[in-house]
N, C-alpha and C positions, 0 to 999 in steps of 0.2 A: 253489088259493091257500087258506091257514090264516091262521087268527089266535091269535097266544100272546103272551103275558106274560114278558119276560126283562129282565134286567139288561143293560144296554149301555154301552158308551163309544165317544163321536165320534171316530173317527180325524182326518177331515179333511172338508171340504165344498168342492163347486166351483159357479160359475155354470153354468146350465144355460137355455139360451134367455133371454129377456129378466129375468126377474124369478125364475124358479123357479131350485132348487138339487138337485144330487145331493149325499146325505150318505153317506158310507163310517163305518158304525157296526158296532163288535165287539161281536157280542153273545153271552153265556154260554151260552145254548140254542140257537145257529142259525148260531154261528160269524160269518165277515165277509160282511155284505149292503151292497148298495147302496139307499137310498132317494130316492124321489121325492117331494119338498115343492114344493108348487104356490104362487105368491106367497109367497116365503120372507120378506119384509120385513114382510108385513103378517099373518103367519100366528102361532097361538098358540105354535107349536111354535119360535119363532125364538129364545126363551131356552136350548133344550137341544140345538141341530145348530151348537153352536160347538165346535171342537176342545178336546179335554180335560174334555167334560162328561159326566158319567155320570148315568145314572136308570134307573127302571124303566119299560120303554118296552111299551106295548101297541101290536103291529105285525103287519099283514099280509104274509105271505111270500110272495113269488112265486119259484117255483121256475127259471122260464125267462126272468125279465126283472127290472125294479125291484120293489123293495118298498113299503111305504105305511106310514107314521107314524099310526096313531091317536090315539093320546095317550101321557101321559108322569105320572110320581110321584115321589118320592124322588130330588131331583135333587141330585148331587153335584159342587161344583165346586172347583178347586183354586188359592185366591187366592194363597196364598204364590209357587206354580210360576209364577203369571201375572205377577206383579210382579217377578220376578227374570229377566232377559232369559236369561243364560247355563243358568239352571236350566229354564227354558221352551225352551230350543233342546235341551236334553239328554232331556227329558222327548217333546218332539215325534220326535227321533231313537228313542227306546225305541220309540214307537206305533207309527212308520215300520217299523222293525224286525220288529216284530210281523205287522204288514201282509205284508211281505213272506217271512216266515218259512212261511206256510201259505195254501193256495189258498183262497178266497172259497167260500162253502157248506160247509167243512168244521168239523165241530163240534169245540171246544179249549178246554172251560171251563178245563183245569188253566193254559192259556197265559193266556186271559182274566183269570184271577184273580191270575196271577205279575206282568202289568202294572198292574193297578188296584193290587194292591199294592206296586209299583214306586212308582208315583205317589204313593202315601198317604204312605210313608218319604219322599219327597223334598219331599212337603208338610211334614211333622212338622219338616225340616231337615236330616235326615243328609245326608251327603254324596252328592251328584248324579253326580258323576263315579265315583266307587265304585261306587254302585248301579247305574249303566250297565254296568261292567265286568262285575259278577258277572250281571248279565241278559244281556249279549253271551256270557260263559263258557257259561251255563246254555241258552240256546237254539239252541246250536251243532247241536244235534242234532236238531233242527227242520229244518236245512238238510242232515241227513246226515252230519253230522261227529262222530267221535268220537274223543277226543282222550284221550291218558293223561301225567296230571301226577303220578301215584302212585309208579309204580317203574320202574326201569330197564328200558329196553325191550330190551335184551341179556340182562343177567343176573337183572334183577327185584329186584333189592336195593331196599326201601323206607328206609332209613336214611342216605342219602347227600346231597350238596350237587349236586343236580342242575343240569341244563341242559336246554335245549328244543331238540329236532331235527326240523327239519320234514320231513328223509328218511325218520326212522321214525315222525313223526304221534306222537312221545311223548318223554319225558326219557331223558336218558343220565346214568348216574354217573360220578365221575372216572375210574375205571376204562376205561371206554368212550367218553370223549370223543374219542378219536382216530376211533372209525368215521363221522364226522362232522365233516369240516374246517370246515364250514360252519355248526355250531352255532349258537344264536343268543345265546351269553354274556351271558344273562341272570345278574342277580345272584340266586343262591339263594334270597333270601329273596321273588323275584317268582316264583318257581317254585313255593314254599310257598304263598303265596297264589293262585296260580291255582288249585291243587288245592283250598284250602279253599272259595274262590269256588264252584267246581265242585258241592261237596256241602253248602255253607251253605243253611239255612232261614231265611227272613225273622223268623220268630218268633224266632230266636237272638238276633237282631240288637237291641241296644238304643242301642248307638252304633259309628261307624263312624272311625278316624284312621288314616291313613298320610299319611308324610312326601312331599312332594312330589317329591322325587327318585325313589321307588319307583311314584308313579302315574304319573309323565312317562314310565318305562321300562314300565312296565305298557300305558298309553296306546297307546305305540310298537311295543309287542309286539303287542297287538291290532290294531291296525289292517293289520298287515302279515298278520297270520292270516286275518282276514275278506278280504283281497285274494287270498289264497292258495288258501284252503280254500273259501270261499262266491261271490267274485266277483262283490258287487252295489255299485253306487255310489249311494247316497241323497241326494238333496238336502239333507234334514237334516244329513247328516253333514258333507257340505260346506259347511255355513251355521256349523256348532261350529267348524269349521279356519278360516273367515274371521272368527268373531268372537275366536279366539284371535289371528290375525293383528293384530287392530286391539287387542287389549288390549297387543299387546308394542309397537303404536309409540304408544299413550298413555300408556305407563310413564314417569313422571319417572326422570331417572337416579338416585336414591335407591333408587325402586323395583329397578332392574335388578341 
């Protein structure tokens, strides 16, 4: 075992035995690790073992079993996210997706920083639905999926109104729509945004505004893409859908 200091983000915790907890932390220096916290309710670590809490952790890492948290400092919390049930649901999904994207104990500081920055922008008030779409597009490569939204898969033209083809794992221009009768029939602006999402860097973003129609189409497409190419089903994703269903039920006639 070795002791290191590393930035970390709590992904989740779960009860273990009568009063202990297992805490999953995505660390910047050592990847995702499971930590054992004894007497969690009376422990000095209680404030920093809650989901979506970041800190500089001093930890003892065990390569063969559970690791241990020795101390912490520089705590980071996200009060605005935690006060908004919908935003919290999307933030939780982003964390769960990062957990699914790489195996435990694999060091991936770039993914760690990407997750934290996504949460920070949600905390600042940027559109959490759009940030989640950007995160989903850019993390696809961690699942071994590389898609082309930039040029026609047949003729390689880059200046057309594209549509996405699952058959070609890329886009087709109008001259080659007939190559895939089951193409997605996306609005050209949606394909343009998918290409932008794949390349955008968060430091370029000061605001994000999309109309509800485009967001809805992109969400439906992204769900289908993850079902087709990745094939994972996360509880946090199902919870988002349940929230949307309840939102529709609670709408007044004037809202609909």
